[in-house]
N, C-alpha and C positions, 0 to 999 in steps of 0.2 A: 824709731822709724821702722817702716816695714821693709825697706830695702836700702842698699847702699850702692849707688851707681847702677849698673846693669846686672846686679847679682842678687840672689836670695841669700841674705847674710844672717848668721846667728852669733850671739856673744857680744862682748864689749871690746871696742878698740879705742884706747885713749879717751879723749873728751867727747867722742861722737855719740856716746850713749849705748844702750843695750839694744841690739837688733833682733827682730823677728823676721825671718824670710818666709815667703809663702808662694805656693803655686795654686792656681784656680782652675777648676774644671767646669764651671758653669752648671747647667742643668743636664748635660750629656750623660754623665755617669748615673745620677739618680734615675733618669728616664729609662736607661737600659737595665739596671740591676734591681730596681724596685721590686720587692716581693720575691726575689730569686734567692737561691742558696749559694752564697759565695764560697768557693773552694780555696782560692788563694788570691792574694794581692801582692804584686811585685812592682817596685818603682825603680827607675833608672835615673841616677843622679850623678853629678860630676862636681868635684871640688876644684876650684881654680888654684893655681899656684899663688903663693903669697900668704900674708898673715903669718900664723905660726908655721915654722918650717917642719914641724913634726906632725905625726898623725894626731887627729883630734876626734873626739866623740861627737858625731852629728846626731842630734836628737830630733827624730821625726815625730810629729804629732798631727792629728787631724784637726781641721777647723770647719766652720759652718758658713763661710762666705763664698757665694757663687762667683763674685768678682771682687776686685780690690775695694775695700771700704775706705772711707775718709780717714779713719783711725787705724788701729791695729785689728787683726783678725781675732776672733774668739777661739782661743786654743782649747782643745778638748783633751780628755784622757782617752786612750792610753798614750804612752810615750815609748818609743823604741830607739835605742842608741846603737849606732854603727860607726866604727872607726874608719875615717877617710884620711889618706895621706894627701899632701899637696899634689894637684894634678890628676888625682885618681877618679876614675869613672867606673861604676859597677851597678849591677842589679842587686836589689835588696828585697828579700821576702819579708813583708810585714806580718806580725803575729795575728792570730785569729781574733784577738781582741779588737782589731780594726774592722772586722767584717760587718758586724751588726749595724754600725753607724752608717756605712755606705749603703747597705741593703735597705735601710729604713729611709734613706734620702737625707738624713740630717748632716752627714759629712759631705762637704762639697770641695774639699781640697786638702793639701798636705802642707804643713809648715815645718820650719826648722827653728828651734828655740832652745837655748841652754842657759838662760839667765846671763850672768856676767862672765862666764868662763867659756872655754872651747870656741874661741873666735874662728870662724871659717866662712869664706865666701863660696857660695855654690852657684853654678851656672843656672840661668833661667830656663834653659832647655831641660825638660823633664818629661819622662815617659811613665805611664802607669798601665799595668796589665792586670785585668781582673778576670779570673776564671770562675765561671758560675754555671749553675744548671737550673 
């Protein structure tokens, strides 16, 4: 499934299957940054309390869906892992390997996916900041 309740969820919890969480930016970002040189991309994400009581590695990946598809999003490379404790919110600077896909317009959102491990529920509230010239 793409989400669990009102959360963007990654990993596997019991018999519920393996989750892929995703945030969608529509056409707004490709319209603004198309053909520009991206200097940095930061995202602000929050992990809710619950699930594993310890910090887990949340794996951010770009995807190509402008809005929620009927199935799962098409996960793209690269992948960037960041440790989140339960209840933690923070800004994360994504590596330069994310820049070209957003500048070309092919990346339309960010997903969290870790296969069957690192279960974590993330809040649907999500911010992205792109610095470009």
